C-alpha positions as CSV (number, residue, x, y, z in Angstrom):
1,M,-10.8,-44.0,85.1
2,T,-9.6,-43.6,81.5
3,T,-7.0,-46.2,80.6
4,R,-4.2,-46.0,78.1
5,R,-5.9,-48.8,76.2
6,A,-9.2,-46.8,76.0
7,V,-7.4,-43.6,74.8
8,I,-5.8,-45.4,71.9
9,A,-9.0,-47.1,70.9
10,N,-10.7,-43.7,70.7
11,L,-7.9,-42.1,68.7
12,L,-7.5,-44.8,66.1
13,P,-10.4,-46.0,64.0
14,G,-11.3,-49.6,63.0
15,A,-8.5,-51.9,62.2
16,A,-5.8,-49.5,63.3
17,A,-7.2,-49.6,66.8
18,A,-7.4,-53.4,66.8
19,V,-3.7,-53.6,65.7
20,A,-2.7,-51.2,68.4
21,L,-4.6,-53.1,71.1
22,T,-3.0,-56.3,69.9
23,M,0.5,-54.8,70.3
24,L,-0.4,-53.7,73.8
25,A,-1.7,-57.1,74.9
26,P,0.6,-59.1,77.2
27,R,2.6,-61.7,75.2
28,R,2.1,-65.4,76.0
29,A,5.3,-67.0,77.3
30,V,6.7,-69.6,74.9
31,A,6.7,-73.0,76.6
32,A,10.2,-74.1,77.4
33,E,11.5,-77.5,76.5
34,R,11.4,-79.8,79.4
35,L,13.6,-82.8,80.1
36,S,12.5,-85.4,82.6
37,I,15.3,-87.2,84.5
38,F,14.7,-90.3,86.5
39,S,17.4,-90.5,89.2
40,H,18.3,-90.9,92.9
41,A,18.0,-87.7,94.9
42,V,21.8,-87.5,95.3
43,H,22.2,-87.0,91.5
44,K,19.9,-83.9,91.6
45,S,21.7,-82.6,94.7
46,V,25.2,-82.8,93.4
47,S,24.1,-81.3,90.1
48,T,22.3,-78.4,91.5
49,T,23.2,-77.6,95.1
50,G,26.4,-76.8,97.0
51,P,29.7,-74.9,96.7
52,G,30.0,-75.9,93.0
53,G,26.6,-74.2,92.3
54,D,23.8,-75.3,90.0
55,V,25.7,-77.0,87.1
56,T,22.5,-77.1,85.0
57,A,21.9,-73.4,85.1
58,S,24.0,-72.3,82.2
59,W,22.8,-75.2,80.1
60,R,19.1,-74.4,80.8
61,E,19.7,-70.7,79.9
62,K,21.5,-71.6,76.7
63,N,18.9,-74.1,75.5
64,G,15.8,-72.4,76.9
65,A,15.0,-75.7,78.6
66,E,13.9,-76.8,82.0
67,V,14.9,-80.0,83.9
68,E,12.4,-82.0,85.9
69,W,14.1,-84.4,88.4
70,L,12.0,-87.4,89.4
71,T,13.8,-89.0,92.2
72,S,13.5,-92.2,94.2
73,G,15.6,-94.8,96.1
74,V,18.4,-96.9,94.6
75,E,16.3,-100.0,93.6
76,A,13.2,-98.0,92.7
77,T,15.3,-95.7,90.4
78,N,16.6,-98.6,88.4
79,E,13.2,-100.4,88.3
80,R,11.5,-97.2,87.0
81,A,14.2,-96.7,84.4
82,F,13.8,-100.2,83.0
83,K,10.0,-100.1,83.1
84,E,10.0,-96.7,81.4
85,A,12.4,-97.9,78.7
86,S,10.2,-100.9,78.0
87,L,7.2,-98.9,77.0
88,G,6.2,-98.1,73.5
89,Q,6.6,-94.4,74.2
90,G,8.4,-93.3,77.3
91,N,8.3,-90.1,79.4
92,A,11.8,-90.2,80.7
93,N,14.5,-88.4,78.6
94,I,17.5,-89.4,80.8
95,V,17.7,-92.2,83.3
96,F,20.4,-92.9,85.9
97,L,21.5,-96.6,86.1
98,L,23.6,-98.3,88.8
99,D,26.1,-100.8,87.4
100,R,24.9,-103.9,89.4
101,Y,21.3,-103.5,88.0
102,T,22.4,-103.6,84.4
103,G,23.4,-106.4,82.0
104,P,23.6,-107.4,78.3
105,Q,19.8,-108.1,78.2
106,F,19.1,-104.4,78.6
107,A,21.3,-103.2,75.8
108,G,18.4,-102.8,73.3
109,M,16.5,-100.5,75.6
110,F,18.9,-97.6,75.5
111,E,20.6,-95.5,72.9
112,D,24.2,-96.4,71.9
113,L,25.9,-93.3,73.4
114,G,29.1,-94.3,71.6
115,A,27.4,-93.3,68.4
116,W,26.2,-90.0,69.9
117,H,29.7,-89.3,71.2
118,A,31.1,-90.0,67.7
119,R,28.8,-87.3,66.2
120,D,29.1,-84.8,69.1
121,P,32.1,-85.7,71.2
122,I,32.5,-85.2,75.0
123,P,36.0,-83.7,75.3
124,G,38.4,-86.0,77.1
125,L,35.9,-88.9,77.6
126,N,38.8,-91.3,77.5
127,E,39.9,-89.9,80.9
128,I,37.1,-91.8,82.6
129,P,38.6,-95.1,83.8
130,A,38.1,-98.1,81.5
131,G,36.4,-100.1,84.3
132,M,33.7,-97.4,84.7
133,I,33.1,-97.3,80.9
134,G,33.1,-101.1,80.8
135,A,30.5,-101.3,83.6
136,H,28.0,-99.7,81.3
137,T,29.1,-101.2,77.9
138,L,26.4,-103.7,77.1
139,G,26.3,-105.9,74.1
140,G,29.2,-104.0,72.7
141,K,27.4,-100.7,73.0
142,L,28.1,-97.8,75.4
143,T,24.6,-97.5,76.9
144,A,25.4,-95.0,79.6
145,I,28.0,-92.3,80.4
146,P,29.4,-92.6,84.0
147,F,28.5,-89.8,86.3
148,R,29.2,-90.9,89.9
149,H,31.3,-93.5,91.7
150,A,31.4,-94.6,95.3
151,T,34.8,-96.3,96.1
152,H,35.9,-97.9,99.3
153,G,38.7,-96.7,101.6
154,L,39.9,-97.7,105.0
155,H,38.5,-95.4,107.8
156,Y,40.1,-95.5,111.3
157,N,39.7,-93.6,114.5
158,T,43.0,-91.9,115.3
159,T,42.0,-91.4,119.0
160,F,41.8,-95.1,119.4
161,L,45.0,-95.8,117.6
162,A,46.8,-93.3,119.9
163,E,45.3,-94.9,123.0
164,R,46.5,-98.3,122.0
165,G,49.8,-97.4,120.5
166,V,48.8,-98.6,117.1
167,Q,50.2,-97.2,113.8
168,P,47.8,-96.8,110.8
169,P,47.9,-100.2,109.1
170,K,49.4,-100.4,105.6
171,T,49.0,-104.1,104.8
172,I,46.2,-106.7,105.3
173,E,48.3,-108.5,107.9
174,Q,48.8,-105.2,109.8
175,T,45.1,-104.5,109.5
176,L,44.1,-107.8,111.1
177,K,46.6,-107.3,113.9
178,A,45.4,-103.7,114.4
179,A,41.8,-104.9,114.6
180,E,42.8,-107.3,117.4
181,Q,44.7,-104.6,119.3
182,L,41.9,-102.1,118.9
183,T,39.2,-104.4,120.4
184,Y,39.1,-103.1,124.0
185,T,37.0,-101.4,126.6
186,R,37.8,-97.7,127.1
187,A,38.2,-95.9,130.4
188,D,34.6,-94.5,130.1
189,G,33.3,-98.1,129.7
190,T,32.7,-98.0,125.9
191,R,33.2,-101.4,124.2
192,V,35.2,-100.8,121.0
193,Y,35.3,-103.4,118.3
194,G,38.4,-103.4,116.2
195,L,36.6,-103.9,112.9
196,V,33.0,-103.5,111.6
197,L,31.5,-104.7,108.4
198,N,28.0,-104.4,106.8
199,F,26.3,-107.5,105.5
200,D,23.4,-106.0,103.6
201,D,25.4,-106.6,100.4
202,P,28.7,-108.4,99.7
203,S,30.8,-105.3,99.0
204,S,32.3,-105.0,102.5
205,P,33.6,-108.6,102.9
206,I,34.6,-108.8,99.3
207,D,37.2,-106.1,99.9
208,W,38.9,-108.4,102.3
209,I,38.6,-111.4,100.1
210,R,40.4,-109.5,97.3
211,A,43.0,-108.4,99.8
212,F,43.8,-112.1,100.3
213,G,44.1,-112.5,96.5
214,G,40.6,-114.1,96.0
215,D,37.3,-113.0,94.4
216,F,33.7,-113.9,94.2
217,I,32.8,-113.5,90.5
218,T,35.4,-112.3,88.0
219,P,34.7,-109.8,85.2
220,A,34.7,-112.8,82.9
221,Y,31.8,-114.3,84.9
222,E,33.8,-117.0,86.5
223,V,32.8,-118.0,90.1
224,V,36.0,-118.4,92.0
225,I,34.8,-118.0,95.6
226,D,35.8,-121.6,96.4
227,Q,39.5,-121.1,95.5
228,P,42.1,-121.2,98.3
229,A,42.8,-117.4,98.6
230,A,39.1,-116.6,98.9
231,V,38.6,-119.4,101.5
232,R,41.5,-118.2,103.6
233,A,39.9,-114.7,103.7
234,V,36.5,-116.2,104.7
235,A,38.2,-118.2,107.5
236,A,40.1,-115.1,108.7
237,I,36.8,-113.1,109.0
238,C,35.1,-116.0,110.7
239,D,38.0,-116.1,113.2
240,L,37.5,-112.3,113.9
241,Y,33.8,-113.0,114.6
242,K,34.5,-115.9,116.9
243,R,36.9,-113.8,118.9
244,E,34.4,-110.9,119.0
245,I,36.7,-108.5,117.2
246,L,33.6,-108.1,115.0
247,P,30.4,-107.1,116.8
248,K,28.0,-110.0,117.7
249,N,25.3,-108.5,115.5
250,V,27.6,-107.9,112.5
251,L,25.6,-110.3,110.2
252,T,22.5,-108.0,110.5
253,M,24.4,-104.8,110.2
254,K,23.6,-102.4,107.3
255,T,25.5,-99.4,106.0
256,E,23.7,-97.1,108.4
257,D,24.7,-99.2,111.4
258,V,28.4,-99.0,110.4
259,T,28.0,-95.2,110.3
260,T,26.5,-95.2,113.8
261,F,29.2,-97.4,115.2
262,M,31.9,-95.2,113.9
263,Q,30.2,-92.0,115.0
264,Q,29.6,-93.3,118.5
265,G,33.1,-94.7,118.9
266,R,32.0,-98.3,119.1
267,A,34.2,-99.4,116.2
268,A,37.8,-98.5,115.3
269,I,38.2,-99.5,111.7
270,C,35.8,-100.0,108.7
271,N,36.0,-100.2,104.9
272,Q,33.4,-97.9,103.5
273,P,33.1,-95.3,100.6
274,F,35.5,-92.4,101.0
275,G,32.6,-90.1,101.1
276,R,31.5,-91.5,104.5
277,F,34.4,-89.4,105.9
278,V,32.0,-86.4,106.0
279,A,29.4,-88.3,108.2
280,F,32.0,-89.9,110.4
281,N,33.5,-86.5,111.2
282,D,30.2,-84.5,111.3
283,P,30.4,-82.5,114.6
284,K,26.6,-82.6,114.8
285,T,26.4,-86.4,114.9
286,S,29.9,-87.7,115.7
287,K,31.6,-88.0,119.0
288,F,34.9,-87.9,117.2
289,P,34.8,-85.0,114.7
290,G,38.1,-84.6,112.9
291,R,39.5,-87.7,114.5
292,I,38.5,-90.3,111.9
293,A,40.9,-90.6,109.0
294,V,40.7,-92.4,105.7
295,G,43.1,-93.8,103.2
296,P,43.3,-96.5,100.5
297,L,42.6,-100.1,101.5
298,P,45.7,-101.9,102.8
299,L,48.1,-103.7,100.5
300,G,47.1,-107.3,99.8
301,S,48.9,-110.4,100.9
302,D,50.9,-110.2,97.6
303,G,52.1,-106.7,98.5
304,K,50.1,-105.1,95.7
305,P,47.2,-102.6,96.1
306,T,43.9,-104.2,97.0
307,P,41.3,-103.5,94.3
308,A,38.7,-101.4,96.2
309,K,35.0,-101.9,95.7
310,T,33.4,-99.3,93.5
311,S,29.9,-98.7,92.2
312,V,29.1,-96.6,89.2
313,W,26.0,-94.6,88.4
314,A,25.7,-93.6,84.7
315,M,23.3,-91.5,82.5
316,A,21.4,-93.3,79.7
317,I,18.9,-92.2,77.1
318,P,15.9,-94.7,76.6
319,R,15.5,-95.6,72.9
320,N,11.7,-94.8,73.2
321,S,12.3,-91.3,74.5
322,R,11.8,-88.0,72.7
323,N,14.1,-85.1,72.2
324,K,17.3,-87.3,72.3
325,E,19.5,-84.6,70.9
326,L,18.7,-82.3,73.8
327,S,19.1,-85.2,76.2
328,W,22.6,-85.9,74.8
329,S,23.4,-82.2,75.1
330,L,22.7,-82.2,78.8
331,I,24.7,-85.5,79.3
332,K,27.6,-83.9,77.5
333,H,27.3,-80.7,79.6
334,L,27.3,-82.7,82.9
335,S,30.3,-84.6,81.7
336,L,32.6,-81.7,80.9
337,R,35.7,-81.5,83.1
338,E,34.8,-78.1,84.7
339,N,31.3,-79.4,85.5
340,V,32.7,-82.7,87.0
341,I,34.8,-80.5,89.3
342,A,31.8,-78.5,90.3
343,E,29.8,-81.6,90.9
344,A,32.7,-82.9,93.1
345,L,32.5,-79.7,95.1
346,N,28.8,-80.5,95.6
347,G,29.7,-83.9,97.0
348,N,29.8,-86.1,93.9
349,G,32.4,-88.9,93.4
350,P,34.1,-87.5,90.2
351,V,34.5,-89.9,87.4
352,R,37.4,-87.9,85.9
353,P,40.5,-88.6,88.0
354,S,42.0,-85.2,87.1
355,A,39.2,-83.5,89.1
356,Y,41.1,-84.6,92.3
357,D,44.0,-82.3,91.2
358,D,41.9,-79.2,91.2
359,A,42.9,-76.7,93.9
360,K,39.3,-76.2,95.0
361,V,38.6,-79.9,95.3
362,K,41.8,-80.4,97.3
363,A,40.9,-77.6,99.7
364,L,37.4,-79.0,100.2
365,I,38.1,-82.7,100.2
366,P,41.0,-83.6,102.4
367,Y,41.1,-87.2,101.1
368,A,41.2,-86.3,97.4
369,A,44.7,-87.7,96.7
370,E,43.9,-90.9,98.5
371,E,40.6,-91.5,96.7
372,K,42.3,-90.8,93.4
373,L,44.9,-93.4,94.2
374,A,42.2,-96.0,95.2
375,L,40.1,-95.3,92.1
376,A,42.9,-96.3,89.7
377,G,42.5,-100.0,90.6
378,A,38.9,-100.1,91.8
379,R,36.5,-102.8,90.6
380,L,32.8,-103.5,90.7
381,V,31.5,-105.8,93.4
382,V,30.2,-108.2,90.8
383,P,29.8,-107.7,87.0
384,G,26.3,-106.9,85.7
385,F,24.1,-109.8,84.7
386,P,20.4,-110.5,85.1
387,N,20.7,-112.6,88.3
388,N,23.4,-110.7,90.1
389,G,21.0,-109.7,92.9
390,K,20.2,-113.4,93.6
391,A,23.9,-114.2,93.5
392,M,24.7,-111.6,96.1
393,D,21.8,-112.8,98.3
394,I,23.2,-116.3,98.2
395,F,26.7,-115.0,99.0
396,I,25.4,-113.5,102.2
397,E,23.5,-116.7,103.1
398,E,26.5,-119.0,102.7
399,F,28.9,-116.5,104.3
400,S,26.6,-116.3,107.3
401,Q,26.6,-120.1,107.6
402,A,30.3,-120.1,107.8
403,M,30.4,-117.2,110.3
404,L,27.9,-118.9,112.6
405,G,29.9,-122.2,112.5
406,A,27.1,-124.1,110.7
407,K,29.5,-124.9,107.9
408,E,33.3,-124.9,107.5
409,P,34.5,-122.0,105.3
410,Q,35.6,-124.4,102.5
411,A,32.2,-126.2,102.5
412,A,30.2,-123.0,102.6
413,M,32.1,-121.5,99.7
414,M,31.8,-124.7,97.6
415,D,28.0,-124.6,98.2
416,L,28.0,-120.9,97.3
417,K,29.7,-121.7,94.0
418,K,27.3,-124.6,93.3
419,R,24.3,-122.4,93.8
420,V,25.6,-119.4,91.8
421,V,27.1,-121.0,88.7
422,P,23.6,-121.8,87.3
423,L,22.8,-118.1,87.5
424,M,25.7,-117.0,85.3
425,P,24.9,-115.6,81.9
426,A,25.7,-117.9,78.9
427,K,29.1,-117.3,77.4
């Protein structure tokens, strides 16, 4: 069979034929730039999948670049990020960091993104709440740009409230009373607990401590858990446990257990991230789809909004990485208002409050207005510092001692402070 290539070779002598054959040869594709991102799987998901579409698609096309997502669990993601950033030459272009794993000692590992923003600004960056920016400002440098938040709200089963003639609680006092009234056995024999918490980290009980006007560690790194307001809150929670308004196994409960209790109708009220609304009402897994509502945490004992727990994931560029300009370009792209909205439609907690005002977000997220309201005063569980993981473990240990009656609340909180103060960073 005579091919087109052979015909041209016969018609054109010498060099002319060689040139023609070269022109007909298939061109090698130019290798695209590739950015490697170390993140949790949820960051990839909300950036690329869902009603908001693939937010990275237009950026990849414009820059002729590809994005490689290297995902792992929460702790592993942060450990990999710090390990990668400590090398002489790293392979990660962008890393996602969670606020509680960061601290001033890590400032030198990452680019000062405040300087990058000054050269190539992210429009409207000042819309992001100061608390989120502050959570990733280390050593006076903005080391990461906030991307995602998880903020607590008050979830409650409207079927149970109707059965017991209870109105949705608006204050901490009403919430404690409602928890008591909603602890009962239903007609089908199901034992319902009025309130459920998770004790795999301090975030759930700290909401209630703050509702009483107390705190664990302030943003100024002061340990105030032994103060009267905090001790009153601990005593109130211990009382709920003693009266079995909280489940007997509450001290071993994790976030997943709270979800199961709410889905199965074994608990009436919990304080969890607003986004749990989806799982609580999922018709595939919940016995009460569409019957679990969510709103801001109840007003505190002083009549003011309770600062809800929030956690903030943010995007950083290791100082030892390559192609920093392209990395900043993607961070800027993911931070644009229209893309924050698209990411919210994909299930992200938007760091721009104005995203909650978008019509598409309102239509898809029924709690948008309530979450926006809660976000305004939200605070981190504890500020970032090298030993915050140890401090949170000690919190659970001493709190458990009070719950079990091994120590009086005041004594337990004094011991907690005594153990945690030496872990605080030097001022």
